N, C-alpha and C positions, 0 to 999 in steps of 0.2 A: 799829758796829754793828748788824745785823740781826735781825728776827724773821720767819720765814716760815710760813704754815699749812700744812696737810698736802698740797696740793698746790705746794706752792713758791714762791706769792704771795707778795708783801714784805705784814708787816704792819706792822711799823714798824722805822725806821732813826734812827738816834742817832748825831751827832758826838761824839768827844770825842779829846783829848790820846792821845797813845801811852802814856806813863807808866802811866796805874792799870790794873789788872787786869780784865780781864773782868768775873771776878764783881760786882766793885761798880759795874758798869755796868748790869747788869741789869735791876735796879729802873728806871733812868729807862727806861730801854728798853721796859719792858711799860707805864708809866704814860703816855708817847706814842706810842700806838698809834696805826694808822687807822680801826681797830674797835671796836664799844662793847663785842662779847664778851672776853672775859680767855680767852687759851688756857690749856686744860685741862692739856697735858702740855709740858713744855719738854724737846728734848733736846739734850745739848750733849757736849762731848770731857771727857778725863778733867780739864781743868782747873776744869769746873764742879764737880768732887766737894768737894762742900764744905757740913759741918754748918749753918753760919752762913746758906747763901743754901738750902740745903731747907727750913731753917726759916724764913725767910723768905717761901717761895716757896706753904710751907703757909697762911701769913698771907692768901696771896691765891686760895686754892685751885686753887695749880698745883703738879702731880706732877712732879719732874724725874728725867730718866732720863740718866744718868751712869753712864758705867763707873768703877769705883771707881781709886785712883792706886795706885800700886805700893807706896807705903810707906803706906800708910794704917794707923792706928793703932790706931783704933775699930771697934766690927764691922761688917760689911759690913750696906748698910742696902736693899738693893736683890738680889733672885734671878733668874736666866736668864731667867725668865718678862718680867719689865720691860726687859733689854737687850736683848732682841728688837727693842724697838723704834729701839733705837739704829743697825741698818740703816737706817732712815729720813733720816737724818744726810744725806744726798748731797744733797735737796733744798736745803737751805741753801747746799751747794755751789754747786748749779748757780745758785741766784739771785747768788750771788757772781760768777759767771761770765757771767751777762746784765748784772751792772751793768759787770763791764769789758768789756764791748762798746763802751761810752760811750769817749769817749777823755778827754775832761774829767774823769771818774771817775777814769779810768787812770793818768792823770800828772796831777796836781797843779799845774793852774798857778794856781790862786787864792793870793792872800796870806789873806785874811779867809776863816775858816772858815763864815762865814754862806751867803758866794756859792759854797761849794763844797755844803753841805748843800742849799742851793737846787737846784743840779744832780743834786742826788743825788733831791732829791724831784722834780725833773723827769723822771728817768731810772725812778723807781719808778712815775710815773703812764704812762709810756709802755708799763712794762710788763704794767701792769695794762689798759692799755687793749688790746693787741697780744692778751692771753690771753681778752681778754672779750668784745670784737667781731671 
């Protein structure tokens, strides 16, 4: 699970098993960020359309931008102006592509999760150094 800033650079990265849903990992990812400032807007795909997650993010003063699920029962919470920000989601996809350039992350050879996470942190550091210097 990764969070990127408005320019697509990594802000937080967390390793978890494949079976929990992404919505349950959002709070852990936000608390383990590399920066001091909390992101103001979180852009996610349709899986992030959850009233429970929206309420949790409001406590952290984060606005959630996610298109509504097709089977949504409750009233819509976002208008078209908010969803225009969803077009910026390509930046997190670009971060995923940058991380896949490192073979240790693309093909997981490590058995222990901490070793894989350390290689992910190393890749994040290289990405940040490449973009800042």
